[in-house]
C-alpha positions in Angstrom: 0.2 0.1 -0.3 2.6 2.3 1.1 4.7 1.5 -2.2 1.7 2.9 -4.3 1.3 5.8 -2.3 4.6 6.8 -3.3 4.3 5.8 -7.1 1.6 7.9 -6.8 3.1 10.8 -5.3 5.8 10.5 -7.7 3.5 10.8 -10.6 1.6 13.7 -9.1 5.2 15.5 -8.8 6.1 14.6 -12.3 2.7 16.5 -13.3 4.2 19.9 -11.9 5.5 21.8 -13.9 9.1 21.1 -13.4 8.3 17.4 -13.6 9.8 14.9 -11.5 11.5 12.0 -13.9 11.9 8.5 -13.5 15.2 6.7 -13.2 16.3 3.0 -14.1 18.3 2.9 -10.5 14.7 4.2 -8.7 16.8 6.8 -6.9 14.0 9.3 -7.0 12.2 6.8 -5.1 14.8 6.6 -2.5 14.4 10.1 -2.0 10.8 10.5 -1.5 10.6 7.4 0.7 13.5 8.9 2.9 11.7 12.7 3.1 8.0 11.9 2.7 6.3 9.7 5.7 3.1 7.5 3.8 1.1 10.3 5.4 3.0 13.1 4.2 2.6 11.2 0.4 -0.9 10.8 0.9 -1.3 14.7 1.7 1.1 16.0 -0.9 -0.9 14.7 -3.5 -4.1 17.2 -3.0 -1.6 20.2 -3.5 -0.9 22.2 -6.2 1.3 25.1 -7.3 -1.7 27.4 -6.9 -1.5 28.6 -3.3 -4.7 27.3 -1.3 -6.0 27.6 2.0 -6.7 24.6 4.1 -10.3 24.1 3.8 -9.8 24.1 -0.1 -7.3 21.3 0.4 -9.6 19.5 2.8 -12.3 19.5 0.8 -9.8 17.7 -1.6 -8.4 15.5 0.8 -11.5 14.5 2.2 -10.7 15.5 5.7 -11.5 17.8 8.2 -10.1 21.3 7.8 -8.4 21.1 11.5 -6.4 17.9 10.2 -5.5 19.5 6.9 -4.0 22.9 8.9 -2.3 20.4 11.0 -0.7 18.8 8.4 0.3 21.7 6.5 2.3 23.2 9.1 3.8 19.9 9.7 5.0 19.5 6.2 6.2 23.1 5.8 8.2 22.6 8.7 9.8 19.9 7.1 10.7 21.7 4.1 8.0 19.5 1.9 5.4 22.4 1.4 5.4 25.8 1.5 3.2 27.9 3.2 2.2 31.6 3.2 1.1 33.7 6.5 -1.7 36.5 5.9 -2.3 39.2 8.3 -5.7 38.5 9.2 -6.7 35.7 7.0 -5.9 31.8 7.0 -2.4 30.7 5.8 -2.1 29.5 2.1 0.0 26.2 1.4 1.2 25.0 -2.0 3.0 22.5 -3.2 6.8 22.1 -4.0 8.7 20.7 -6.6 11.9 18.8 -6.2 14.0 21.3 -7.4 14.2 24.1 -7.0 11.7 23.0 -4.2 11.2 20.2 -1.5 15.5 19.5 -2.0 16.5 23.0 -0.9 13.6 22.5 2.1 16.5 20.0 3.5 19.1 22.8 4.5 20.5 21.9 7.4 19.0 18.4 7.7 21.7 16.6 5.2 23.4 13.6 5.7 25.8 11.7 3.3 23.1 9.2 2.2 20.8 11.9 1.5 23.5 13.8 -0.8 24.5 10.9 -2.3 20.8 9.8 -3.4 20.1 13.2 -4.5 23.2 13.4 -6.5 22.9 10.3 -8.4 19.4 12.1 -9.5 20.4 15.7 -10.6 21.9 14.6 -13.9 18.5 13.2 -14.9 16.7 16.1 -13.7 18.9 18.4 -15.5 18.5 16.5 -18.7 14.7 17.4 -18.9 14.9 18.9 -22.7 12.8 21.9 -21.4 15.2 23.3 -19.1 17.0 24.8 -22.8 13.2 26.9 -23.5 12.5 27.6 -19.6 14.7 27.5 -17.1 13.8 27.8 -13.6 16.7 29.8 -12.9 18.3 32.9 -14.7 21.8 34.7 -14.6 22.2 38.5 -13.5 25.5 40.3 -13.4 27.0 41.9 -10.3 26.8 45.4 -10.3 30.4 46.0 -11.3 30.2 44.2 -14.5 27.6 46.3 -16.2 28.7 49.3 -18.0 27.2 52.7 -18.4 26.8 51.8 -22.1 23.9 49.0 -21.3 20.4 50.0 -20.6 19.7 48.0 -18.1 16.0 46.6 -17.0 15.2 46.7 -13.0 14.7 43.1 -13.0 18.7 42.5 -14.4 20.3 44.3 -11.8 20.8 42.7 -8.4 20.7 45.7 -6.5 17.5 46.9 -8.1 15.8 43.7 -6.9 16.8 43.9 -3.7 15.7 47.4 -3.3 11.8 46.4 -4.7 11.6 44.0 -1.7 10.1 44.5 1.8 10.9 41.1 3.6 14.7 39.6 3.7 16.4 36.4 5.0 19.3 34.8 4.3 20.1 31.2 4.5 22.9 28.2 4.0 23.7 26.8 0.6 22.6 23.5 0.3 24.7 22.8 -2.9 27.8 24.1 -0.4 26.7 22.6 2.3 26.3 19.1 0.8 29.9 19.4 -0.9 31.3 20.7 3.0 29.4 17.2 4.2 31.2 15.2 2.0 34.4 16.5 2.3 34.5 18.2 -1.3 33.7 21.9 -2.3 35.3 25.0 -2.0 35.8 28.0 0.8 33.2 29.8 -0.3 30.3 31.4 1.8 27.9 29.3 3.0 25.6 31.2 4.1 24.6 33.1 1.2 21.6 32.7 -0.6 19.2 35.7 -0.1 15.3 34.9 -0.2 12.3 37.6 -0.1 9.0 38.5 0.6 6.8 35.1 1.2 9.9 33.0 0.9 11.8 34.9 3.0 8.7 34.9 5.5 8.8 30.9 5.1 12.2 30.1 5.7 12.6 32.5 8.9 9.3 30.7 10.3 10.8 26.8 9.9 13.9 27.7 11.0 16.0 27.1 7.7 17.3 31.0 7.5 17.5 34.1 9.4 16.3 37.7 9.0 18.1 39.9 8.0 18.0 43.8 6.5 18.0 45.4 3.3 21.4 46.5 3.9 22.7 43.1 4.9 21.1 41.6 1.5 23.5 44.1 -0.5 26.3 43.5 1.6 25.7 40.1 0.5 25.8 40.4 -3.3 28.8 42.7 -2.5 30.5 39.9 -1.5 29.6 37.7 -3.8 31.2 39.6 -6.3 34.5 39.7 -3.9 34.9 36.2 -3.8 33.4 34.9 -7.1 30.1 33.8 -7.4 27.2 34.0 -9.5 24.0 35.8 -8.9 21.0 33.3 -9.9 17.7 34.6 -9.2 14.5 32.4 -10.1 13.5 33.1 -13.7 11.1 36.1 -12.9 11.0 39.6 -13.5 9.8 39.7 -9.5 11.7 37.0 -8.0 11.6 35.3 -4.8 15.2 34.4 -4.0 18.7 35.0 -5.2 21.3 32.4 -5.3 25.3 32.7 -4.9 26.3 29.9 -6.9 30.1 28.7 -7.9 30.9 26.3 -10.4 32.2 23.6 -8.4 29.3 23.4 -6.1 26.3 24.4 -7.6 24.6 21.4 -9.2 22.5 23.7 -11.8 25.9 25.4 -13.1 27.8 22.0 -12.5 25.4 20.9 -15.3 25.7 23.8 -17.6 29.7 23.2 -17.4 29.1 19.8 -18.8 27.5 20.9 -22.3 30.0 22.6 -25.1 27.8 25.6 -25.1 26.3 27.0 -22.2 25.0 30.4 -23.5 22.6 28.6 -25.2 20.8 27.2 -21.9 20.5 30.7 -19.6 18.1 33.1 -19.1 20.9 35.7 -19.5 20.5 39.1 -21.4 24.8 39.7 -21.5 27.7 38.1 -22.6 31.3 38.8 -22.5 33.4 41.0 -25.1 37.4 41.1 -24.8 39.1 43.4 -26.4 42.8 41.1 -27.3 44.9 44.7 -27.8 45.0 45.6 -24.3 44.8 42.3 -22.7 47.7 41.4 -20.7 47.0 37.7 -20.4 47.0 38.0 -16.5 44.7 34.9 -16.3 42.8 36.7 -13.7 39.5 36.1 -15.9 40.0 32.3 -16.7 40.3 32.1 -12.5 36.9 34.0 -12.1 35.0 32.1 -14.8 32.8 29.6 -13.7 31.6 28.3 -16.8 35.6 27.6 -18.2 35.0 30.5 -21.0 38.5 32.0 -21.1 42.3 29.9 -21.5 45.4 31.6 -22.1 46.9 31.6 -26.0 50.0 33.1 -26.4 50.2 35.1 -23.2 46.6 36.7 -24.4 43.0 35.5 -23.0 40.8 33.8 -25.1 37.0 33.8 -24.7 34.5 31.3 -26.0 31.4 33.5 -26.0 29.0 30.4 -26.4 30.5 29.2 -22.8 29.4 32.6 -21.6 26.4 33.3 -18.9 27.0 36.4 -18.6 27.7 36.7 -14.8 30.0 39.3 -15.1 32.7 38.2 -12.9 35.4 39.0 -15.1 34.3 42.0 -16.1 34.3 43.7 -12.6 38.3 42.7 -11.6 40.0 43.1 -15.4 42.7 45.1 -14.5 43.2 46.7 -18.0 39.5 46.8 -18.4 39.6 45.0 -21.8 36.6 42.8 -20.8 32.6 44.2 -20.8 29.3 42.8 -20.7 27.4 43.5 -23.9 24.1 42.9 -24.5 23.0 39.9 -26.6 21.2 40.3 -29.9 17.2 40.1 -29.3 17.0 36.5 -30.7 19.1 35.2 -28.0 17.5 36.5 -25.1 14.4 34.5 -23.5 11.4 36.2 -22.5 11.8 36.8 -18.5 8.3 35.6 -17.3 6.7 38.2 -14.7 6.5 36.2 -11.4 6.8 32.5 -10.2 3.2 31.6 -11.4 4.1 32.7 -14.9 7.2 30.3 -14.9 5.3 27.6 -13.6 2.6 28.3 -16.4 5.6 28.2 -19.5 7.2 25.0 -17.7 4.0 23.1 -17.4 3.1 24.0 -21.2 7.0 23.6 -22.3 6.9 19.9 -21.1 2.5 19.2 -22.0 1.3 19.3 -18.6 -1.0 22.5 -18.7 -3.6 22.4 -21.5 -6.1 25.5 -21.7 -8.9 23.1 -19.8 -6.3 23.1 -16.8 -5.7 26.5 -17.0 -9.3 27.8 -17.4 -9.9 25.1 -14.1 -7.1 27.0 -12.3 -8.5 30.4 -12.7 -11.1 29.5 -10.1 -8.4 28.8 -7.7 -6.3 31.5 -8.4 -9.0 34.0 -6.6 -6.5 34.1 -3.8 -3.9 34.9 -6.0 -4.4 39.0 -5.8 -3.8 38.6 -2.4 -0.2 38.0 -2.6 0.4 39.7 -5.7 0.2 36.4 -8.0 -2.3 36.5 -11.3 -2.2 34.3 -14.6 -4.5 36.6 -16.4 -2.6 37.5 -19.5 0.1 35.0 -19.2 2.6 34.5 -22.7 
């Protein structure tokens, strides 16, 4: 009976926008059995990626409202679903996908067995074809990497994104944490991932992170540039988080690095441009680049623009100012969704999991959306 429950949960997760691809080894099922109790697995199947009140979930699950409320609270604390608190209103709860989702919810609760299982699953997850068209993350440049010659949209600037927020939190990077536990990785800061708004409230409420000020959030971005970390918010103009990532630990960057042309797989408006005439061949750009887009030849740096993801880390420290970020041609700049719901809809459509009929049905559920600034109307 429990096995059947986990199979149903795996199918439910695969019907969510980001998917839950199966493997021959069955490692994904070991992850589910480890994280979800049979009761959790059964209840999780009644949540969608649309935030809903416990009474709505209770009706779907055919259980009392107080039981649905208790289960939702417990599963949010476990990092398996997401909760949204509202002033003088019932909380809302929504399903979390595997990545980015309930895996990140396991921060500070990792052990070698769980890490090995997830590492064995990540390659399968990242090979899903939709990632090229609608990735869950995008890359934005460090502030010092943006030249005055570029016209930059607010959602392309990390500092601008921070200034639009009202609630801030920081948590440990789960990727660097898992590498540290396994005796690998790097010496980059572990407490470095930023959350905003309802995501910040959730990680603080569940003990996975701590509340910080806007000034500390900006300081974390500054530190990321100094130590050479790539800024990756979720793929939306109004992001819920910004990850600060290194190419040796981050699962996404490690997977991108394995492809011959990472530039074709990221949502990034820029890529680097090199002036070979002024380059002195110091090699600092090669050390800073997380995608191995540079190499030295004849005492000069050589740039493979097809490997550049536009993070700007090479530009900000070039001693001869031989590097700059330039905007990609319009046809190479993927559309950036408005918010996480629009991103999810695009993912679901790309995977064939969201039909017009399903979207019409969601319009009824989305009536809670305006309360938290989310709507699926007029999505592209």
